[in-house]
C-alpha positions as a printed Julia matrix, in Angstrom:
264×3 Matrix{Float64}:
  -3.78   17.48    2.19
  -7.06   16.37    2.62
  -7.18   12.83    4.92
  -3.27   12.98    5.65
  -1.53   13.1     9.02
   1.99   14.82   10.26
   5.1    14.43    8.4
   8.06   16.28    8.18
  10.36   17.59   11.11
   7.92   16.35   13.84
   7.33   12.79   12.02
   9.57   10.8    14.32
   7.73   12.37   17.82
   4.1    11.56   16.18
   5.8     8.05   15.1
   7.01    7.11   18.37
   4.07    8.25   20.22
   1.38    6.23   17.69
   1.42    1.88   17.62
   1.28    0.58   13.78
   0.66   -2.69   15.94
  -2.76   -2.0    17.58
  -4.99   -4.97   17.65
  -7.4    -5.56   15.07
  -6.26   -1.88   13.35
  -4.89   -0.99   10.31
  -2.65    1.91    9.34
  -1.66    3.78    6.08
   1.18    5.21    5.08
   2.18    7.66    1.58
   5.32    8.96    0.34
   5.57   11.24   -3.29
   8.72   11.13   -5.23
   8.69   14.19   -5.95
  12.51   14.04   -7.19
  15.36   12.19   -8.81
  17.78   11.09   -6.16
  21.16   12.0    -6.55
  23.44    9.17   -7.99
  25.26    8.11   -4.85
  22.54    8.52   -2.46
  20.18    6.6    -4.71
  23.34    3.82   -4.72
  23.6     3.98   -0.61
  19.83    3.44    0.07
  19.76    0.69   -2.62
  22.58   -1.05   -0.64
  19.68   -1.56    2.44
  17.63   -4.07    0.64
  18.16   -7.41   -0.44
  19.88   -7.94   -3.97
  17.44   -9.8    -5.58
  14.75   -6.68   -5.15
  18.0    -4.18   -5.8
  18.85   -6.32   -9.33
  15.26   -5.78  -10.01
  15.02   -1.9    -9.6
  18.08   -1.3   -11.37
  16.47   -2.94  -14.55
  13.59   -0.64  -14.53
  13.89    1.51  -17.54
  12.22    4.6   -15.92
  13.97    5.9   -12.98
  10.02    6.81  -10.91
   9.72    3.32  -11.12
  12.94    2.15   -9.2
  12.56    5.19   -6.73
   8.73    3.71   -5.93
   9.89    0.29   -5.79
  12.56    0.97   -3.34
  10.74    3.63   -0.65
   8.08    0.99   -0.75
  10.74   -1.31    0.25
  12.66    0.86    2.72
   9.15    2.15    4.4
   8.16   -1.36    5.42
  11.71   -1.53    7.09
  11.88    1.62    8.45
   8.94    0.91   10.25
  10.12   -2.26   11.62
  13.43   -1.0    13.03
  11.43    2.22   14.24
   9.39   -0.52   16.62
  12.64   -2.05   17.42
  11.22   -5.11   16.02
  14.17   -5.85   14.07
  17.43   -4.55   12.71
  17.6    -4.49    8.77
  19.89   -7.11    8.78
  16.98   -9.37    9.96
  14.17   -8.04    7.49
  13.76  -10.63    4.33
  11.11  -10.49    2.24
   9.7   -13.73    0.28
   6.92  -14.37   -1.85
   3.98  -16.32   -0.99
   2.73  -18.98   -3.08
  -0.17  -16.7    -4.35
   2.84  -14.36   -5.23
   2.0   -11.84   -1.89
   5.08  -10.5     0.12
   5.36  -11.01    3.06
   8.52  -10.81    5.9
  10.14  -14.29    6.91
   9.59  -14.74   10.27
   7.19  -12.71   11.24
   3.62  -14.57   10.9
   1.6   -11.7    12.93
   3.05   -8.72   10.67
   1.12   -8.01    7.76
   1.52   -5.28    5.21
   1.05   -4.29    1.21
   2.72   -2.04   -0.99
   1.09   -0.3    -3.93
   2.25    2.63   -6.4
   0.94    4.58   -9.05
   2.02    7.94  -10.12
   4.5     9.63   -8.28
   2.88    7.68   -5.14
   4.09    5.06   -3.06
   1.24    3.96   -0.22
   1.44    0.68    2.04
  -1.01   -0.55    4.8
   0.42   -2.45    7.99
  -1.69   -4.78   10.09
  -1.75   -7.68   12.6
  -3.71   -9.24   10.32
  -3.99   -9.73    6.06
  -4.26   -6.6     4.3
  -4.71   -5.24    1.1
  -4.1    -2.03   -0.33
  -4.41   -0.46   -3.82
  -3.72    3.17   -5.22
  -3.97    4.13   -9.14
  -3.85    7.45  -10.85
  -7.01    8.32  -12.32
  -6.62    8.1   -15.98
  -8.85    7.79  -19.27
 -10.01    4.17  -19.22
 -12.28    2.28  -21.44
 -14.57    2.21  -19.8
 -15.9    -1.1   -21.52
 -13.64   -3.37  -19.89
 -16.01   -3.52  -17.01
 -18.04   -6.0   -18.83
 -15.19   -8.26  -18.38
 -14.15   -7.44  -14.81
 -16.86   -5.88  -12.96
 -20.44   -7.12  -12.06
 -23.43   -6.18  -12.82
 -24.49   -4.11   -9.72
 -20.77   -2.48  -10.2
 -21.54   -1.96  -13.57
 -24.79   -0.41  -13.28
 -23.25    1.88  -10.59
 -20.38    3.23  -12.64
 -22.48    4.07  -15.68
 -25.69    5.23  -13.84
 -22.86    7.98  -11.51
 -22.11   11.52  -12.6
 -18.62   10.53  -13.52
 -18.25    7.38  -14.82
 -14.7     7.53  -15.55
 -13.76    8.5   -11.63
 -16.38    6.13  -10.19
 -14.68    3.27  -12.1
 -11.36    3.83  -10.05
 -13.28    3.65   -6.88
 -14.5     0.47   -7.76
 -11.09   -0.88   -9.49
  -8.9     0.08   -6.12
 -11.51   -1.72   -3.85
 -11.65   -4.86   -6.04
  -7.98   -5.08   -6.35
  -7.38   -4.11   -2.27
  -9.62   -7.15   -1.74
  -7.84   -9.3    -4.24
  -4.31   -8.19   -2.3
  -5.99   -8.81    0.88
  -7.12  -12.51   -0.02
  -3.56  -13.21   -1.44
  -4.55  -15.38   -4.7
  -3.95  -13.12   -7.46
  -6.39  -13.25  -10.32
  -6.96  -16.67   -9.22
 -10.31  -15.17   -8.17
 -11.98  -13.68  -11.15
 -12.85  -10.06  -10.68
 -16.62  -10.35  -11.77
 -17.14  -12.84   -9.76
 -17.34  -11.16   -6.42
 -18.87   -7.25   -6.17
 -18.18   -4.14   -3.99
 -21.32   -2.75   -2.8
 -21.99    0.2    -0.86
 -25.03   -0.41    1.07
 -24.79    3.29    3.01
 -23.45    5.07    6.49
 -20.03    5.0     4.57
 -19.79    1.21    5.01
 -18.1    -0.5     2.26
 -18.95   -4.79    1.83
 -17.81   -7.5    -0.81
 -20.66   -9.28   -1.88
 -19.95  -13.14   -3.0
 -22.76  -15.31   -5.11
 -25.32  -13.01   -3.57
 -23.99  -13.17    0.09
 -22.19  -10.15    2.21
 -19.12  -11.74    3.81
 -19.23   -9.62    6.71
 -15.87  -10.44    7.94
 -13.76   -8.42    5.53
 -13.58   -4.74    6.28
 -13.25   -1.69    3.44
 -11.85    1.82    3.87
 -11.21    4.42    1.48
  -9.43    7.82    2.42
  -9.52   11.23    0.45
  -6.15   11.34   -1.33
  -4.41   13.32   -3.6
  -6.2    15.28   -6.86
  -6.46   12.77   -9.28
  -5.92    9.67   -7.48
  -8.2     6.62   -5.76
  -6.95    4.35   -2.99
  -8.73    1.67   -1.03
  -8.17   -0.79    1.88
  -9.04   -4.11    2.56
  -8.49   -6.2     5.72
 -10.09   -8.71    8.48
  -9.08   -6.29   10.56
 -12.21   -4.33   11.55
 -10.46   -0.88   12.51
  -8.76    1.68    9.97
  -6.82    4.67   10.93
  -8.62    7.77   10.31
  -5.84    9.44    8.68
  -3.02    8.11    6.7
   0.48    9.23    7.51
   2.83   10.78    5.17
   6.15   10.67    4.93
   8.44   12.83    3.01
  11.16   11.4     0.65
  13.7    13.17    3.4
  12.07   11.42    6.23
  13.1     7.88    4.89
  16.69    9.1     3.48
  17.33   10.53    7.12
  16.21    7.84    9.05
  18.31    5.31    6.72
  21.19    6.95    6.3
  21.64    9.39    9.71
  18.98    7.68   12.27
  20.41    4.35   10.94
  24.14    4.9    12.26
  25.02    2.35   14.58
  22.43    0.07   13.64
  22.97   -2.47   11.16
  21.77   -1.03    8.06
  23.97   -2.37    5.21
  22.72   -5.97    4.29
  25.46   -8.34    3.26
  26.06   -9.82   -0.06
């Protein structure tokens, strides 16, 4: 897959050698939910996460939505445990005033999760970060009039494929909103994503470029777009792909001897 990192049997060795907590740097991870889990495995994994999150997952009607939410949670837990920062019982997700999930008691660890279609992705950094992935689908382009600035609209409608270009902007704008952590309290049409050249991406607010914010797009799986935003200047050149088995094996096998199951 273009842009993808190592996965599978060499995942652990590769991961130990890399540091996801490099100063002023963003790392990105992805996982594809290619199959429905067996009932017993699914429920064993559910007991690795907080009860409130587990109850929300069990309320989903589609198994795909439940799997995406579950593996997004487990990926963050696995990254923290693998780095020796915390055991599972010490990882508690709380919601900020603007609805942004954070890890309680870890102010220097920032993460964000997004999912669409069969993919769940997460970005981690030592500074605020936002990520968005979208499966490209037919869209009523007139909604750009309500959510995009004039420069964005002009670029979309003058592109060779306006439907695809729309999702370039949508994912980058969503990643910025999630980075800021203020939800839709910032109207989408009050800031502009611009492409000044040399593969750079900036955000423009009131005709002024905010040079303290950085963006990156990754070439992702066919039919998807992904954008990442952070105050950290550096981004990993590639994203790392986990398989479902990577996570399941770590949680259910590598986790033996650790405090993995959460108390009710």
